[in-house]
N, C-alpha and C positions, 0 to 999 in steps of 0.2 A: 102448736106453739111450743109445747114442752119438747117435742121431738126436734124442732129446729134449734132450740137452746142446747139440747143434748149434743147435737151434731156440731154446733159451734164450739162448745166446751171441749169436745173430743178433738176437733181440729187444732184448737189452741194447745191442748195437752200434747198432741203429737208434734206440733211445731216446737214447743218448749223442750220436749225430750230429745228431739233430733238436734236442736241447737246446743244442748248440754253434752252431747256425746263428745268424747275425747277425740280431738282431731290429731291425726298422725302426720308428722312432717317427713315421713319416709317416702321417697319417690320410688315407684315401681318401675325399674328400668327394664325395658324389653330385652329379650335374649339376644337380639341382633344389634344391640347397642353396647358400646364399650362401657364397662363399669367405671364409676367415678375415679377410682385410683389409677386405672389404666389411662383414662382420659387426661388426668393430671400429668402423668409421665410423658405421654405423647405430646401434649401442649408444651411442656418444658423443652423437650428436644426440638420441636418445630420452631419455637421462639429462638433458641440458640442457633438453629440452622438459618433462620431468617436474618439474624444479626450477622452471622458469618458472611452470608451472601451480600448484605448491604454494606459491609465494611470493606469488601473487595473494591479495588479501584477500577471499576468497569462501569459502563453506562447502565442506566436504570433498566432498560429492556433486557440487557444481558444479565443483570443482577436478578431480575424476575425469573428468567429462564434457569439461572443457577439455583435459585431457591426451589423451584419446582423439582429440579434434579435432587437437591438435598431432601426435599419432602418425600420423594419416592424412596430414597435410601432409608430415612427414618422409619417410614411405614414398613418397609421390608424388614428392617432390623427388629421391629416390634411385632412382626408377623401379622400385619393388619393390611387388608386391601383398601384401596381408595374409597370404594363404595361404603364400606363399613365406617371408615373415618368420617366421611361426609354425612352419613346417616346419623352417626353419634353426635357430631357437631350440631346438626340441625335439631336433634332431639333436645340437647342441653340448652341450646339457644332459645327453644320454646318453653323452657322451664327456668326462668331467670334466677330463682332462689338457688337451685342446684348449680347453675352456671356460675353464680357469684362464689359459691363455696369452692368450686373447682379452681376458678381464677385466683381466689385468695391464696390457695396452696401454691399455684404456679408463681404468683408474685413473691410469696415468701421464699420459695426455693431459689428463684432467680436473684432475689435480694441477698440471700445467704451466699450464693455463688459469687456475686459481685463483691461482697464484703470480705470474702476469703480469697478472692481472685482465683477461683476454681471454675473454669468454664468448660470442662469436659463433660 
């Protein structure tokens, strides 16, 4: 009986200590995924490219094709291959807290560009 109580107390102690450990909010980004700052930069450029494609006076299908062309240009300028971008987007979308941080920066940047009328 004493041994059972000792085991139960030990389990509670371990549970308590593990719950008290400081939780870190730092996401371990794999080496084959773009770092958050680079992802912000790419997303800003892609949103600007999408807006440019959608503002053209062409049909929706043609605008989609134009956006894909712009997307390839943006990724090439940033020296990122499509697979790396897709892998990175998938990774961050599976980590909503980090994805929210990235998009908060994207929205802030696009908002600043809009308020200063600087779209380059």
